[in-house]
C-alpha positions as CSV (number, residue, x, y, z in Angstrom):
1,S,-0.1,-0.1,0.0
2,Q,2.9,2.3,0.7
3,G,4.3,1.4,-2.8
4,V,1.0,2.3,-4.4
5,S,0.8,5.6,-2.5
6,S,4.4,6.4,-3.4
7,E,3.6,5.6,-7.1
8,L,0.5,7.7,-6.9
9,C,2.5,10.6,-5.3
10,R,5.2,10.2,-8.0
11,S,2.6,10.2,-10.7
12,T,0.8,13.3,-9.4
13,M,4.2,15.2,-9.1
14,Q,4.9,14.2,-12.8
15,E,1.4,15.5,-13.7
16,N,2.0,18.6,-11.6
17,S,5.3,19.2,-13.3
18,V,3.7,18.8,-16.7
19,L,0.7,21.1,-15.9
20,S,3.3,23.6,-14.4
21,R,5.3,23.6,-17.7
22,K,2.0,24.0,-19.7
23,N,1.0,26.8,-17.5
24,R,4.3,28.6,-17.9
25,A,4.1,28.2,-21.7
26,L,0.5,29.5,-21.7
27,Q,1.8,32.4,-19.5
28,D,4.6,33.1,-22.0
29,Q,2.2,33.0,-24.9
30,L,-0.2,35.2,-23.1
31,S,2.7,37.7,-22.5
32,I,3.6,37.6,-26.1
33,T,0.1,38.1,-27.1
34,S,-0.4,41.0,-24.8
35,A,2.9,42.5,-25.9
36,K,1.7,42.2,-29.6
37,K,-1.7,43.6,-28.7
38,E,0.0,46.8,-27.1
39,A,2.4,47.1,-30.0
40,F,-0.5,47.0,-32.4
41,K,-2.6,49.5,-30.2
42,A,0.4,51.8,-30.1
43,Q,0.9,51.6,-33.9
44,A,-2.7,52.2,-34.5
45,Q,-2.7,55.3,-32.2
46,R,0.5,56.4,-34.1
47,L,-1.1,55.9,-37.4
48,E,-4.2,57.7,-36.4
49,R,-2.1,60.7,-35.3
50,E,-0.3,60.7,-38.6
51,F,-3.5,60.4,-40.4
52,R,-5.1,63.3,-38.6
53,K,-1.8,65.4,-39.2
54,G,-2.0,64.5,-42.8
55,R,-5.7,65.4,-43.0
56,E,-5.0,68.7,-41.3
57,Q,-2.2,69.4,-43.8
58,T,-4.5,68.5,-46.6
59,D,-7.2,70.8,-45.3
60,T,-4.7,73.7,-44.9
61,L,-3.2,73.1,-48.4
62,H,-6.7,72.9,-49.9
63,K,-7.6,76.3,-48.3
64,D,-4.3,77.8,-49.4
65,L,-5.1,76.5,-52.9
66,L,-8.5,78.1,-52.8
67,D,-7.0,81.4,-51.6
68,A,-4.3,81.1,-54.4
69,R,-7.0,80.5,-57.0
70,R,-9.0,83.6,-55.8
71,E,-5.7,85.7,-55.8
72,A,-4.9,84.5,-59.5
73,E,-8.5,85.4,-60.4
74,Q,-8.2,88.8,-58.9
75,T,-4.7,89.3,-60.5
76,S,-6.2,88.3,-63.9
77,R,-9.0,90.7,-63.6
78,E,-6.5,93.4,-62.8
79,A,-4.3,92.4,-65.6
80,Q,-7.3,92.5,-68.1
81,S,-8.2,95.9,-66.7
82,A,-4.7,97.1,-67.1
83,V,-4.6,95.9,-70.8
84,A,-7.8,97.6,-71.5
85,M,-6.6,100.7,-70.1
86,M,-3.4,100.6,-72.1
87,T,-5.4,100.0,-75.2
88,E,-7.6,103.0,-74.4
89,M,-4.4,105.2,-73.7
90,R,-2.8,104.0,-76.9
91,K,-6.0,105.2,-78.9
92,A,-5.8,108.6,-77.0
93,H,-2.0,108.8,-77.8
94,L,-2.7,108.1,-81.5
95,A,-5.5,110.7,-81.6
96,E,-3.1,113.2,-80.0
97,V,-0.4,112.4,-82.5
98,K,-2.8,113.0,-85.4
99,L,-3.8,116.3,-83.8
100,L,-0.2,117.3,-83.5
101,Q,0.5,116.4,-87.1
102,R,-2.5,118.3,-88.2
103,G,-1.3,121.3,-86.3
104,L,2.1,121.0,-87.8
105,Q,0.7,120.9,-91.2
106,A,-1.6,123.9,-90.6
107,Q,1.4,125.9,-89.3
108,A,3.4,125.1,-92.3
109,R,0.5,126.3,-94.6
110,G,-0.5,129.3,-92.5
111,G,2.8,131.1,-92.4
112,Q,3.1,133.8,-89.8
113,E,-0.7,134.4,-89.3
114,N,-1.8,134.0,-85.8
115,G,1.8,132.7,-85.1
116,R,1.7,133.2,-81.3
117,N,-1.6,131.3,-81.1
118,R,-0.3,128.5,-83.1
119,I,2.9,128.3,-81.0
120,N,0.7,128.0,-77.9
121,E,-1.5,125.3,-79.5
122,M,1.8,123.5,-80.5
123,A,3.1,123.7,-77.0
124,D,-0.2,122.3,-75.7
125,L,-0.1,119.5,-78.3
126,V,3.5,118.6,-77.5
127,D,2.6,118.5,-73.7
128,K,-0.5,116.3,-74.4
129,V,1.7,114.0,-76.5
130,G,4.4,113.9,-73.8
131,R,1.8,113.0,-71.0
132,A,0.4,110.3,-73.4
133,V,3.7,108.6,-73.9
134,V,4.4,108.8,-70.0
135,Q,1.0,107.2,-69.5
136,R,1.7,104.5,-72.0
137,D,5.0,103.7,-70.4
138,E,3.4,103.5,-66.9
139,A,0.7,101.2,-68.2
140,L,3.3,98.9,-69.8
141,R,5.2,98.8,-66.7
142,D,2.1,98.0,-64.6
143,K,1.2,95.4,-67.1
144,T,4.6,93.9,-66.9
145,Q,4.4,93.8,-63.0
146,M,0.9,92.3,-63.2
147,E,2.1,89.6,-65.4
148,G,5.0,88.8,-63.2
149,K,2.7,88.6,-60.1
150,M,0.3,86.4,-62.2
151,N,3.1,84.0,-63.1
152,Q,4.1,83.9,-59.4
153,V,0.7,83.0,-58.4
154,V,0.3,80.3,-61.2
155,N,3.6,78.8,-60.0
156,Y,2.5,78.8,-56.4
157,L,-0.8,77.1,-57.5
158,R,0.9,74.3,-59.4
159,A,3.3,73.7,-56.3
160,S,0.3,73.7,-54.0
161,A,-1.7,71.3,-56.3
162,D,1.5,69.0,-56.4
163,E,1.8,69.0,-52.6
164,N,-1.8,68.4,-52.1
165,A,-1.7,65.4,-54.5
166,Q,1.4,64.1,-52.4
167,L,-0.4,64.5,-49.2
168,K,-3.5,62.8,-50.4
169,K,-1.3,59.8,-51.4
170,T,0.2,59.8,-48.0
171,N,-3.1,59.9,-46.3
172,K,-4.4,57.1,-48.4
173,K,-1.4,55.0,-47.6
174,L,-1.7,55.8,-43.9
175,S,-5.4,55.0,-44.0
176,E,-4.6,51.6,-45.6
177,D,-2.0,51.0,-43.0
178,M,-4.4,51.7,-40.2
179,K,-6.7,49.1,-41.6
180,V,-4.0,46.4,-41.6
181,P,-3.5,46.2,-37.8
182,S,-7.1,46.2,-36.9
183,D,-7.6,43.3,-39.4
184,Q,-4.7,41.5,-37.8
185,H,-6.4,42.2,-34.4
186,H,-9.5,40.1,-35.2
């Protein structure tokens, strides 16, 4: 009977030892699973933050793009207005040149008659022509400046659109990356 109980005790100890090893293995596996779960959770939180940051950048770029478009439209309108003004000034300049030519022709035909009046008229004509030339030059300078500004805005718009497209790609990739850990979780 003592042999049976000794055998039973040894058998129980062996079973306890096997169960203890299984328990340690399960605890190790649980620790690994818990660590993976925490790693996935941290990765998901990091991806969520990056996604939010990317979304904010995209929203900011979209707003900047809209602002740049409005500015480009305004600059375009101003440029069109400047061109129209230049065209109008050019017509006025041509009219003044024709008037000056007629005055010169009349002076050549009229001789000394009313010489002093004609000299005053001639001085007025020369003054008007001079002002027309100055206005034309100023309008041309303004047009050149407007075109330069418009080119800058167009270049900025292109760069913003490219950056916006790049951020959209990044957001899409981050969104896809966020889906992967949650799928592995289940």
